[in-house]
C-alpha positions in Angstrom: -39.7 23.4 23.6 -38.1 20.4 22.0 -34.8 21.1 20.1 -33.8 20.1 16.6 -30.6 18.9 15.0 -29.2 18.9 11.5 -27.8 15.5 10.4 -25.2 15.2 7.6 -24.7 11.7 6.2 -21.5 11.5 4.2 -20.4 8.2 2.6 -17.0 7.3 1.3 -16.7 4.6 -1.4 -13.2 3.4 -2.3 -11.3 0.6 -4.0 -7.5 0.9 -4.3 -5.5 1.0 -7.5 -4.5 -2.6 -8.3 -7.4 -4.3 -6.5 -8.8 -7.3 -8.3 -11.6 -6.7 -10.7 -13.7 -9.3 -8.9 -13.3 -7.3 -5.7 -14.6 -4.1 -7.4 -17.6 -6.0 -8.8 -18.4 -7.7 -5.5 -18.3 -4.4 -3.7 -20.5 -2.9 -6.4 -23.1 -5.7 -6.1 -23.0 -5.9 -2.3 -22.7 -2.2 -1.3 -22.7 0.6 -3.9 -25.6 -0.6 -6.0 -28.0 -1.7 -3.3 -27.3 1.5 -1.3 -28.3 3.6 -4.2 -31.4 1.4 -4.7 -32.5 2.1 -1.2 -31.7 5.8 -1.1 -33.7 6.4 -4.3 -36.8 5.3 -2.5 -36.2 8.2 0.0 -35.7 11.1 -2.3 -36.4 13.6 0.5 -33.4 12.4 2.5 -30.2 13.9 1.1 -26.7 12.6 1.5 -23.1 13.4 0.6 -21.1 10.9 -1.4 -17.4 10.7 -2.1 -16.1 8.1 -4.6 -12.4 7.7 -5.0 -11.0 8.2 -8.5 -9.8 4.6 -8.8 -13.3 3.4 -8.1 -15.0 6.0 -10.3 -12.8 5.1 -13.3 -13.9 1.5 -12.9 -17.6 2.5 -12.5 -17.4 4.7 -15.6 -15.9 1.7 -17.6 -17.9 -1.2 -16.1 -21.2 0.3 -14.9 -22.0 3.6 -16.7 -25.6 3.1 -15.7 -24.6 3.7 -12.1 -23.1 7.1 -13.1 -26.3 8.0 -15.0 -28.4 7.2 -11.9 -26.1 9.1 -9.6 -26.1 12.1 -12.0 -29.9 12.2 -11.8 -29.8 12.1 -8.0 -27.4 15.1 -8.1 -29.7 17.0 -10.4 -32.6 16.3 -8.0 -30.4 17.8 -5.2 -30.6 14.5 -3.2 -26.9 13.9 -3.5 -23.9 16.2 -2.9 -20.8 15.0 -4.7 -17.7 15.4 -2.4 -14.4 15.7 -4.1 -10.9 14.7 -3.0 -7.4 13.9 -4.1 -8.0 11.9 -7.3 -6.5 8.5 -6.4 -7.0 8.7 -2.6 -3.4 9.4 -1.5 -2.5 10.2 2.1 -1.7 13.9 1.7 1.2 13.6 4.2 2.7 11.0 1.8 2.9 13.1 -1.4 4.6 16.3 -2.4 2.7 19.6 -2.0 2.4 20.1 -5.8 0.8 16.7 -6.2 -1.7 17.4 -3.4 -3.0 20.4 -5.1 -2.8 18.8 -8.5 -4.7 15.7 -7.5 -7.5 17.7 -5.8 -7.8 20.2 -8.7 -7.9 17.6 -11.4 -10.5 15.4 -9.6 -12.7 18.4 -8.9 -12.6 19.2 -12.6 -13.5 15.7 -13.6 -16.3 15.4 -11.1 -17.8 18.8 -12.0 -17.9 17.8 -15.7 -19.2 14.3 -15.1 -22.0 15.2 -12.7 -22.6 18.8 -13.9 -22.2 20.2 -10.4 -19.9 22.4 -8.4 -17.5 20.6 -6.0 -17.1 22.5 -2.7 -15.7 19.8 -0.4 -13.2 17.0 -0.3 -12.9 13.7 1.6 -9.6 13.7 3.5 -8.1 10.3 2.9 -8.0 8.3 6.1 -8.6 11.6 7.9 -4.9 12.1 8.1 -4.4 15.8 9.0 -1.5 18.2 9.2 -2.2 21.9 9.6 -0.3 22.9 6.4 -2.9 20.9 4.4 -5.4 23.7 5.1 -3.5 26.1 2.7 -3.0 23.4 0.1 -6.7 22.3 0.1 -7.9 25.9 -0.1 -5.4 26.6 -2.9 -7.0 23.8 -4.9 -10.3 25.5 -4.7 -12.0 23.5 -1.9 -14.1 25.1 0.8 -14.5 22.3 3.4 -13.3 18.9 4.5 -14.2 16.3 7.1 -12.1 15.0 9.9 -13.0 13.1 13.1 -14.2 14.7 16.3 -11.1 13.0 17.8 -9.0 15.6 16.0 -10.9 18.4 17.7 -10.8 16.7 21.1 -7.0 16.4 20.7 -6.9 20.2 20.3 -8.7 20.5 23.7 -12.2 21.4 22.4 -14.8 19.6 24.5 -17.3 17.2 23.0 -20.3 19.5 23.7 -18.8 22.1 21.4 -18.4 19.8 18.4 -21.9 20.0 17.0 -21.2 22.4 14.2 -18.1 23.2 12.0 -15.0 25.3 12.5 -12.8 27.6 10.4 -9.1 27.0 10.1 -6.4 28.9 8.2 -2.9 28.5 6.8 -1.0 31.4 5.3 -4.2 33.4 5.0 -6.2 30.7 3.2 -9.3 29.6 5.1 -11.0 26.2 5.2 -14.1 24.9 6.9 -13.7 21.8 9.0 -16.5 19.4 9.9 -16.0 17.0 12.9 -17.3 13.5 12.1 -18.9 11.8 15.0 -17.1 8.8 16.3 -20.2 7.9 18.3 -22.3 7.7 15.1 -19.5 5.7 13.4 -20.0 2.9 16.0 -23.8 3.2 16.0 -24.3 3.2 12.2 -25.1 0.6 11.0 -24.2 -1.7 13.8 -26.8 -0.7 16.5 -30.5 -0.7 16.1 -32.0 2.4 14.4 -33.9 3.3 17.6 -30.5 3.6 19.4 -29.2 6.0 16.7 -32.4 8.1 17.0 -32.1 8.1 20.8 -28.5 9.5 20.5 -29.5 12.1 17.9 -32.4 13.2 20.2 -29.8 14.0 22.9 -27.8 16.1 20.4 -31.0 17.9 19.4 -31.4 19.0 23.0 -28.0 20.8 22.8 -28.2 24.6 22.8 -28.0 26.6 19.6 -28.4 25.1 16.2 -26.5 21.8 16.5 -25.1 20.0 13.5 -23.8 16.4 13.6 -22.0 14.6 10.8 -21.8 10.9 10.2 -18.9 10.1 7.8 -17.6 6.7 7.1 -16.9 4.0 4.5 -19.7 3.0 2.2 -18.4 -0.6 2.3 -19.8 -0.9 5.8 -23.1 -1.0 4.1 -22.9 -4.4 2.5 -19.3 -5.2 1.6 -17.8 -5.7 5.1 -18.2 -9.3 6.4 -21.8 -10.1 7.3 -23.1 -6.6 6.6 -25.1 -7.3 3.4 -27.5 -9.5 5.4 -27.7 -7.0 8.2 -28.1 -3.8 6.1 -30.2 -5.1 3.3 -31.7 -8.6 3.8 -32.6 -7.8 7.4 -33.5 -4.2 6.4 -31.4 -2.1 8.7 -31.0 0.8 6.2 -34.7 1.0 5.4 -35.6 0.8 9.1 -33.2 3.6 9.9 -34.5 5.8 7.1 -38.0 5.1 8.2 -37.1 6.3 11.7 -35.6 9.4 10.2 -38.8 10.1 8.3 -40.9 9.6 11.4 -38.8 12.2 13.3 -38.5 14.8 10.6 -40.1 17.4 12.8 -36.9 17.7 14.8 -34.4 15.7 12.8 -33.4 17.5 9.6 -31.1 15.6 7.2 -29.0 18.0 5.1 -25.7 18.3 3.2 -22.4 20.0 4.1 -22.9 22.8 1.5 -26.3 23.6 2.9 -24.9 23.9 6.4 -22.1 26.2 5.1 -24.7 28.4 3.5 -27.1 28.6 6.4 -25.2 28.0 9.7 -22.4 30.1 11.1 -19.1 28.5 12.1 -18.6 27.6 15.7 -15.3 29.4 15.8 -11.7 29.1 14.6 -9.3 26.3 15.5 -6.0 24.9 14.6 -5.9 21.1 14.8 -2.8 19.0 15.8 -1.4 16.3 13.5 -3.9 13.4 13.7 -5.9 10.8 11.9 -8.8 8.7 13.2 -8.2 7.2 16.6 -7.6 3.6 15.4 -5.0 4.8 12.9 -3.0 6.5 15.6 -2.9 3.1 17.4 -1.9 1.1 14.3 1.1 3.3 13.5 2.7 2.6 16.9 5.5 0.0 17.3 3.9 -3.4 18.4 4.9 -3.3 22.0 4.0 0.3 22.4 0.7 -0.3 20.6 -0.2 -3.2 23.0 0.7 -1.1 26.0 -1.4 1.9 24.8 -4.4 -0.2 23.9 -4.1 -2.3 27.0 -4.1 0.8 29.2 -7.1 2.2 27.4 -9.1 -1.0 27.8 -8.1 -1.5 31.4 -9.4 1.9 32.4 -12.5 1.9 30.0 -14.9 2.2 33.0 -12.9 4.9 34.8 -14.6 8.3 34.3 -11.4 10.2 35.2 -9.4 8.2 32.6 -12.1 8.9 30.0 -11.6 12.6 30.6 -7.9 12.3 30.5 -7.7 10.1 27.3 -9.2 12.9 25.2 -5.9 14.7 25.5 -3.8 11.7 24.6 -2.8 10.7 21.1 -1.1 7.6 19.6 1.4 7.9 16.8 2.0 10.1 13.8 1.0 8.7 10.4 4.3 9.3 8.7 5.9 6.8 11.0 4.4 4.0 9.0 7.5 4.7 6.9 9.7 4.0 9.8 7.8 0.9 10.9 7.8 -0.6 7.4 11.0 -0.1 5.3 9.1 -1.3 2.3 6.6 1.6 2.6 9.5 4.0 2.8 11.0 2.4 -0.4 7.8 3.0 -2.3 7.6 6.5 -1.0 11.2 7.3 -2.1 10.6 5.9 -5.5 7.4 7.9 -5.9 9.0 11.1 -4.8 11.8 10.5 -7.3 9.3 10.1 -10.1 7.4 13.2 -9.0 10.6 15.3 -8.9 11.7 14.1 -12.3 8.3 14.9 -13.8 8.2 18.4 -12.2 11.7 19.1 -13.6 10.6 18.1 -17.1 7.3 20.1 -16.9 9.4 23.3 -16.4 11.1 22.9 -19.7 9.9 25.6 -22.1 10.9 23.9 -25.4 8.6 20.9 -25.0 6.4 20.1 -28.0 2.6 19.5 -27.6 3.2 15.8 -28.0 5.7 15.7 -25.2 3.3 17.7 -23.0 0.7 15.0 -23.7 3.2 12.4 -22.6 3.9 14.3 -19.4 0.2 14.4 -18.6 0.1 10.6 -19.1 3.1 10.2 -16.8 1.3 12.4 -14.2 -1.7 10.1 -14.3 0.5 7.1 -13.6 2.3 9.0 -10.9 -1.0 10.0 -9.2 -2.2 6.4 -9.4 1.0 5.2 -7.8 0.3 7.5 -4.9 -2.9 5.6 -3.8 -2.7 5.3 -0.1 -3.7 1.7 0.7 -0.3 0.1 -0.2 1.7 2.4 2.1 0.3 1.4 5.5 -1.2 -1.4 7.5 -3.8 -1.7 10.3 -7.0 -3.7 10.4 -6.9 -3.9 6.6 -4.5 -5.8 4.4 -2.9 -2.7 2.8 0.9 -2.9 2.6 0.7 -6.7 3.3 -1.2 -7.4 0.1 1.4 -8.0 -2.7 -1.0 -7.1 -5.6 -1.5 -3.6 -4.1 2.3 -3.0 -3.8 2.8 -4.4 -7.3 0.2 -2.0 -8.6 2.0 1.0 -7.1 5.3 0.0 -8.6 3.7 -0.7 -11.9 2.3 2.8 -12.1 5.6 4.4 -11.1 7.6 2.3 -13.5 5.2 3.2 -16.4 5.5 6.9 -15.5 9.3 6.5 -15.5 9.3 4.9 -18.9 7.3 7.8 -20.4 9.7 10.2 -18.9 12.6 8.3 -20.6 10.7 8.8 -23.9 10.3 12.6 -23.2 14.0 12.8 -22.6 14.7 10.8 -25.9 16.8 8.1 -24.1 16.8 6.0 -27.3 16.1 2.3 -27.8 19.5 1.0 -26.5 21.4 2.5 -23.6 23.0 1.9 -20.2 23.5 4.4 -17.4 24.5 4.8 -13.8 23.5 7.4 -11.1 24.7 7.9 -7.6 22.6 9.7 -5.0 20.7 9.5 -1.8 17.8 7.7 -3.4 16.3 6.3 -0.1 16.8 9.4 2.0 19.1 7.8 4.6 21.9 10.3 4.2 24.0 7.6 2.5 24.8 7.2 -1.2 23.0 4.5 -3.3 23.8 3.4 -6.8 21.2 3.0 -9.6 22.0 0.9 -12.7 19.7 1.3 -15.7 19.3 0.1 -19.2 16.4 -0.2 -21.6 15.2 -3.4 -19.9 16.2 -3.3 -16.3 16.7 -0.9 -13.4 18.5 -1.8 -10.2 19.0 0.2 -7.0 22.0 -0.9 -4.8 22.4 0.1 -1.2 26.2 -0.2 -0.2 25.4 0.9 3.3 22.9 -1.8 3.9 24.7 -5.1 3.0 25.3 -4.1 -0.6 21.9 -5.4 -1.4 19.9 -4.7 -4.5 16.7 -3.4 -3.0 14.7 -2.7 -6.1 14.9 -4.4 -9.5 12.5 -3.2 -12.1 11.7 -5.3 -15.2 10.7 -2.4 -17.3 8.8 -3.9 -20.2 6.3 -5.6 -17.9 6.4 -2.9 -15.3 7.3 -5.2 -12.4 9.5 -4.6 -9.4 10.9 -8.1 -8.8 12.0 -7.0 -5.3 8.7 -5.6 -4.0 9.2 -8.0 -1.1 8.0 -7.7 2.5 9.7 -8.8 5.6 8.1 -10.9 8.4 8.0 -8.7 11.4 6.2 -8.6 14.8 2.6 -7.2 14.9 0.6 -6.5 17.9 -2.3 -8.7 16.7 0.0 -11.7 16.6 -0.6 -12.1 20.3 -4.3 -12.6 19.5 -3.5 -15.4 17.2 -1.2 -17.1 19.8 -3.8 -16.6 22.5 -6.6 -18.1 20.4 -4.4 -21.2 19.6 -3.7 -21.5 23.3 -7.3 -21.5 24.2 -8.2 -24.0 21.6 -5.4 -26.4 22.6 -6.2 -26.3 26.3 -10.0 -26.4 25.7 -10.4 -23.4 27.9 -13.8 -21.9 28.0 -12.9 -18.7 29.8 -12.6 -15.6 27.6 -9.0 -14.3 27.3 -8.6 -10.6 27.6 -6.5 -10.2 24.5 -9.0 -12.1 22.3 -11.6 -10.4 20.2 -14.9 -12.1 19.7 -14.4 -11.6 15.9 -11.2 -13.6 15.5 -11.4 -15.3 12.1 -8.8 -17.5 10.4 -8.6 -18.0 6.7 -6.2 -20.9 7.1 -5.5 -23.4 10.0 -2.4 -23.4 12.2 -1.4 -19.8 11.6 0.1 -19.6 15.1 2.7 -22.2 13.9 3.7 -20.0 11.0 4.5 -16.8 12.8 8.2 -16.0 12.2 10.3 -12.9 12.0 13.2 -11.8 9.8 16.3 -10.2 11.1 17.6 -9.0 7.7 15.9 -7.5 4.6 14.5 -10.1 2.2 16.2 -8.5 -0.8 18.8 -9.6 -3.4 22.5 -10.3 -2.9 22.2 -10.8 0.9 25.6 -12.4 1.8 25.5 -15.2 4.3 28.1 -17.3 6.0 26.6 -20.5 7.5 27.7 -23.0 10.0 29.4 -26.0 8.2 26.9 -28.7 7.2 23.9 -26.4 8.0 20.7 -28.0 6.8 18.0 -26.2 4.8 15.3 -26.5 7.6 17.8 -24.9 10.0 18.3 -22.0 7.7 14.5 -21.6 7.3 14.3 -21.2 11.1 17.1 -18.6 11.0 19.7 -20.9 12.8 23.4 -21.3 12.0 24.2 -17.9 10.6 27.6 -16.5 11.1 29.5 -13.3 10.3 28.5 -9.7 9.9 28.2 -9.4 6.2 24.4 -9.7 5.7 23.7 -6.2 6.7 27.1 -4.6 7.0 28.4 -1.6 5.2 30.2 -2.1 1.9 32.5 0.3 0.0 31.4 1.0 -3.6 33.3 1.8 -6.8 31.9 2.3 -10.2 33.5 1.5 -13.5 31.9 2.2 -16.9 32.3 2.1 -20.6 29.8 3.0 -23.3 28.2 -0.5 -23.2 28.8 -1.8 -19.8 28.7 -0.6 -16.1 30.2 -2.4 -13.2 29.6 -1.6 -9.5 32.2 -3.2 -7.2 31.3 -3.6 -3.5 33.9 -4.5 -0.9 33.7 -5.3 2.8 36.2 -6.7 5.3 34.5 -8.4 8.2 34.4 -11.4 10.6 33.1 -14.9 10.3 33.4 -16.3 13.8 37.0 -15.9 14.7 38.1 -15.5 11.1 38.6 -12.3 9.2 38.3 -11.9 5.4 37.0 -9.8 2.6 33.9 -10.2 0.4 34.0 -8.5 -2.9 31.0 -8.6 -5.3 30.9 -7.0 -8.7 27.5 -6.3 -10.3 27.5 -5.7 -14.1 24.7 -4.4 -16.3 25.3 -4.0 -20.0 23.7 -2.9 -23.3 24.3 -6.2 -25.2 22.6 -8.3 -22.6 20.0 -6.0 -21.3 17.9 -8.5 -19.5 20.7 -9.9 -17.4 22.6 -9.1 -14.3 26.1 -10.6 -14.0 27.5 -10.9 -10.4 31.0 -12.1 -9.4 31.9 -12.9 -5.8 35.5 -13.0 -4.7 36.3 -14.2 -1.1 39.8 -13.3 -0.1 41.9 -12.9 3.1 40.5 -16.0 4.9 43.0 -18.5 6.2 44.0 -21.0 3.4 42.4 -24.4 3.5 39.9 -23.2 6.1 36.4 -24.7 5.5 33.7 -22.1 4.7 30.0 -22.3 4.0 28.9 -19.3 1.9 25.5 -18.4 0.4 23.9 -15.6 -1.6 20.2 -14.9 -0.8 18.0 -13.8 -3.7 14.3 -13.0 -3.3 11.7 -12.6 -6.0 8.4 -10.9 -5.4 5.4 -10.6 -7.8 5.7 -14.4 -8.4 3.2 -16.0 -6.0 3.1 -19.7 -4.9 0.1 -22.0 -4.7 -0.5 -21.8 -8.5 0.2 -24.4 -11.2 1.4 -21.8 -13.7 4.1 -20.5 -11.3 6.8 -23.1 -10.8 10.5 -24.1 -10.6 12.4 -26.0 -13.2 15.9 -27.3 -13.4 18.7 -27.2 -16.0 17.0 -30.1 -17.9 13.7 -28.4 -18.0 12.1 -30.7 -15.4 9.4 -29.1 -13.3 10.3 -29.1 -9.5 7.0 -27.9 -8.1 5.1 -24.6 -7.5 6.9 -21.6 -6.2 5.8 -22.2 -2.6 7.8 -25.4 -2.4 10.9 -25.8 -0.2 13.6 -27.3 -2.3 17.0 -28.6 -1.2 19.0 -29.3 -4.3 22.6 -30.6 -4.3 25.2 -30.2 -7.0 23.1 -27.7 -8.9 24.3 -25.0 -11.2 21.0 -23.6 -12.4 17.4 -23.0 -11.2 14.6 -21.2 -12.9 11.4 -19.7 -11.7 8.5 -19.2 -14.1 5.4 -17.0 -13.8 3.3 -17.8 -16.9 0.7 -15.2 -16.0 3.3 -12.4 -15.8 5.2 -13.9 -18.8 8.4 -13.8 -16.7 11.1 -16.5 -16.6 13.9 -15.9 -14.1 17.0 -18.1 -14.3 19.9 -18.2 -11.8 23.1 -19.8 -13.2 26.3 -20.4 -11.3 29.8 -21.1 -12.5 30.3 -23.5 -9.6 27.8 -26.3 -8.8 26.6 -26.2 -5.2 23.4 -26.5 -3.2 20.3 -24.4 -3.7 17.7 -23.9 -1.0 14.3 -22.4 -1.7 11.5 -21.3 0.7 8.4 -19.2 0.5 8.3 -16.1 2.6 4.8 -15.8 4.1 3.6 -13.2 6.5 0.8 -13.8 9.0 -1.3 -10.7 8.7 -4.8 -9.4 9.2 -7.4 -7.9 6.9 -11.1 -7.1 7.3 -11.8 -10.8 6.4 -9.6 -12.2 9.2 -6.1 -13.5 9.8 -4.3 -15.1 6.9 -1.0 -16.3 5.5 0.1 -14.2 2.6 2.9 -15.2 0.1 5.3 -12.3 -0.1 8.3 -13.6 -2.1 10.3 -16.7 -3.2 13.6 -17.0 -1.4 16.4 -18.7 -3.4 19.8 -19.4 -1.8 22.7 -20.8 -3.8 25.3 -21.9 -1.4 28.7 -23.6 -1.4 30.9 -25.5 1.1 34.5 -25.3 0.3 38.0 -25.0 1.6 39.7 -21.7 0.9 42.2 -22.5 -2.0 46.0 -22.1 -1.5 46.0 -18.8 -3.5 43.6 -17.4 -1.0 40.9 -16.4 -3.4 37.6 -18.2 -4.0 35.5 -17.0 -6.9 32.0 -17.7 -8.2 30.0 -16.1 -11.0 26.3 -15.7 -10.9 24.1 -14.9 -13.9 20.6 -13.8 -13.3 18.5 -13.7 -16.5 15.0 -12.1 -16.5 13.4 -13.3 -19.7 10.2 -11.6 -20.7 9.9 -12.9 -24.2 6.5 -14.6 -23.5 5.1 -11.3 -22.1 6.5 -9.4 -25.1 4.9 -11.9 -27.6 1.6 -11.6 -25.7 1.8 -7.8 -25.8 2.4 -7.9 -29.6 -0.5 -10.2 -30.0 -2.8 -7.9 -28.0 -1.7 -4.9 -30.2 -2.4 -7.0 -33.3 -5.9 -7.9 -32.1 -6.7 -4.3 -31.3 -5.5 -3.2 -34.8 -7.6 -5.9 -36.5 -10.9 -5.2 -34.6 -12.0 -2.2 -36.6 -11.3 -4.0 -39.8 -13.4 -7.0 -38.7 -16.2 -4.7 -37.5 -16.3 -2.9 -40.8 -16.3 -6.2 -42.7 -19.2 -7.5 -40.7 -21.3 -4.4 -41.2 -21.1 -4.6 -45.1 
């Protein structure tokens, strides 16, 4: 007698917080809308659908008709709505209280919007740790979906993964569905007949087999070349037609229906894991290449295939060790979360302040969206607009918390603590306009600089670092230049380049691209040599500084000191950073170089980096002390005898001026990473590097001093905000006048 199988099809639609509106719209037109159009023609074929909160908010605002259609499909029992954490955070990347809070609040919203109960959740990027079971169950969820890879890593053989399992944490139980990796690679990339052939094999398994396909909805039209394949060439309709033709043994169902009618396969506890590719991406580049190389080299070895089930790559949290910038965002997010939780516990809060805390919580949750915190085959962390969006939400949350605490309109403050979780003390300077984090143990750099009224972290930079896929770029360039026709082992058939000559732009940084990075250079060093990383001397750029704080009611100064070496010379660098009430949009920095031999020639520079201000655009440009434009922000400048340079971003409404008490040279250069996304390899502008530098002989009194003034002017942005408020206030009046 022929067997049968239950097939669950679960689709996950997501766009990250901060993605461009045009990207949302394109994905809607290419994937989300046509998918619904096709599925409505097959009302007897049910499916489960998860939509991330950031995407759902956009759909509710821009395409409410989509919500209406989906609500009807839910009412007709064709669609099961799958919940999740509201703004798609990696659960391992947020505090436990926020895990439960995001899941609960999203279930409530979905239940109200679609008039249905929410029983399951999509696990973001299928990143799993066993303690999540208790948190998910505490949030009221009965099931979630991971990969069969997770179960195989626990030692459960593949032939026992056609069902679902129970797991438990502190007495709270959760049902776990293994998503089929085999189906992920078949659907929608192989012919429907091949998919049916595989499902037929599963149907012949003993018992009452269940198999789940769970993957990104963007594979159905939004990924490169998939719209033609899935819709124009009709893959999806052909697949659904095959399902119809085989309905006598192939039953398409939903997760909730399986929970209600099929017993669990057993109980299991899964190891920390995510989907297989993610465990590779998190590894350091050389380890990643070795791991993937071994796997590929033994792909046809049956013994290796059995062994590899018990091997795992890396642990997701180590993205924060691979990328210091991810760790910085994480630390900032945790700080905001802790501050919010402390304020929520106050009993004397008014109803108005409770409302403000709820608004701050929404911004915090949006700032936890996962895409900006990691990088693999997708742009993620490497995309500045996604990092900027995370910081924007966290800065907005922080500003609301200031209002709840009644900080007032004018103030200045300093805090000392381990803000970046490195067991060292950092210093935070704040006033009503700016907020700066200083790391004495790491070169005395400013590593975050928030411009608060436009919610921008001007230091959301990203270093250039080695990536395993850089070798593919270099191999491809080698093949092209030598006109080789043989296929190189490290080259994928799907190598795509968004710009030419990317292999020539691969470069790596050996110090953080932050603010107040102290450099000593070889005398007469040229700008192009510095851009290559040549001619640097001394140990000040990343050395440890001592820190001292002095404050008055209107002014706070942080003094940083370090004695070190420049070649055979010894001396001290002292820098004093001042933030004040009366000049709230300025940082004043004084450098004092002492202890070096008198009349000894030195070449000293201070590196400043500015993020959120891209190049390649006419409304982002440099100008000099006379107001003369010097080119867009991706231009390499080599100015002599200059005491001022300004950077403008008209779109942000931000004008940054760097003024020096001593004329000297100024170098500028764009910092561009060579990274990958689903669209191919590309150069991405990360920050503008500005280096004032001076060549001098140490004076007879032994002290060389220079003052820097960094002004972050947002008057254009403020005027624009006031104009927007005025327009909003006038609209009801105009509407009323037109109706009379």
